[in-house]
C-alpha positions in Angstrom: 0.0 0.0 0.0 1.1 3.5 -0.6 0.8 5.7 2.4 0.1 9.4 2.4 1.6 11.2 4.3 4.8 10.1 6.0 5.3 13.7 7.1 2.3 13.5 9.3 3.8 10.5 11.1 7.2 12.1 11.5 5.8 15.3 12.9 3.7 13.4 15.3 6.5 11.2 16.7 8.8 14.2 17.0 6.2 15.7 19.4 5.2 12.4 21.0 8.5 10.5 21.1 7.0 7.5 22.8 5.2 6.7 19.5 8.2 6.7 17.1 8.8 2.9 17.2 5.1 2.0 17.0 4.5 4.4 14.1 7.6 3.3 12.2 6.5 -0.4 12.6 3.0 0.5 11.5 4.4 2.2 8.4 6.7 -0.6 7.4 4.0 -3.2 7.9 1.4 -1.3 5.8 3.7 -0.5 2.9 4.2 -4.2 2.4 0.5 -5.0 2.3 -2.0 -5.1 -0.5 -5.4 -4.7 1.1 -8.5 -5.4 -0.9 -11.1 -4.9 1.9 -11.4 -4.1 5.6 -11.0 -7.8 6.5 -7.4 -7.6 5.2 -6.8 -4.7 7.6 -8.3 -6.6 10.4 -6.0 -9.6 9.8 -3.0 -7.4 10.5 -4.4 -5.0 13.0 -6.9 -7.1 15.1 -8.2 -4.1 17.1 -9.0 -2.0 14.0 -12.5 -0.6 13.7 -14.3 -0.1 10.4 -15.9 3.2 9.7 -18.2 4.2 6.8 -16.6 5.4 3.6 -13.7 3.0 3.6 -12.2 4.4 6.7 -10.6 2.6 9.6 -9.4 3.4 13.1 -6.1 1.8 14.3 -5.0 1.8 17.9 -1.4 2.9 18.3 0.8 2.2 21.4 -1.7 0.3 23.5 -4.7 2.4 22.5 -3.1 5.6 23.8 -3.2 7.0 20.3 -5.6 6.7 17.4 -4.9 6.7 13.7 -7.8 7.3 11.3 -7.3 6.1 7.7 -9.1 6.6 4.5 -8.3 3.6 2.4 -8.6 3.4 -1.4 -8.5 -0.4 -1.8 -8.7 -0.2 -5.6 -5.8 2.2 -5.9 -3.8 0.7 -3.0 -3.5 4.0 -1.2 -3.9 4.8 2.5 -4.5 8.4 3.5 -3.8 9.4 7.1 -6.8 11.6 8.1 -6.1 11.9 11.8 -3.4 11.0 14.3 -3.8 12.0 17.9 -4.3 11.0 21.5 -7.4 9.0 22.5 -8.7 12.2 24.1 -8.2 14.2 20.9 -9.9 11.4 18.9 -13.0 11.7 21.1 -13.4 15.3 20.0 -13.4 14.7 16.2 -15.9 13.1 13.8 -13.7 10.2 12.4 -16.2 9.8 9.6 -15.5 13.3 8.2 -11.9 14.2 9.0 
């Protein structure tokens, strides 16, 4: 899968240094995948939640952080729509970010 935008991940782990390893592992894992549907995501990230509009929520670092993705399965592209703490996630609408 192609992932947009690595810059978002880098900026986040620079401000939240405890996430660097987890986010780098997430990135390396996803770039090797070829997801065709949410079930493929769930096989790799068992705690992932599906959202409408080909979106998914991934827990990062023991559910301390949340990553909202928009996934274009046909084009093999993953867009990072939100990355933040669990408390920040609770303040957004993950279906529209």
